[in-house]
N, C-alpha and C positions, 0 to 999 in steps of 0.2 A: 321603944325600938331598940336602942342601943344599950338599956339600962343592965341588961342582964349580962351584957358581955362587955365588962368594965375596959380592959385595954381598947377595944373598938371605938367606945364611946368617949374615951379619953384623945385618940387620935383623931376623931372626927371633930371635938369640940376644938382641938390645935388647931387645924386646918382652918375651922369657921372664923377662929381668933386671927390666923396669920392672914386670911383672906379679908377681912372686916377692920383690921386694926388700925390702917391708917386712916379709916373715917373719925375715929375716934382718938385722935390725938389732942393733946392740953392746946395747943396754939388755936386749933379751929374752933374748939369749945370756949375759949376765951374770948376769944374774935366775935364769933357768933353774940355770946351774951353782951360784950360790948356794945356789940350793935343794934341790940334789940333793946337793951336798959336805957342807952345814951342816945342812938340816934333814931329811935324809932323802926318800928317795922320796914320801912320802906327802902332804908338803905341797910343791905346787911355784908356788906364787905369792908373790913378793916382791916388796915396793915399797921402790923402791930411792929416794933423796933426791937430788936434784941438790946438787952444792956450788957 
């Protein structure tokens, strides 16, 4: 779709990353991993303390 027009493609990708970037932060990913790995699937919220 945008591949033929590289500047437009880059702009669309930047917008997508800016829009969705907050869902892919490290603290959320590590918290989800810890909850699933150590607490089981039923408990998905873990509060991590910052050092």
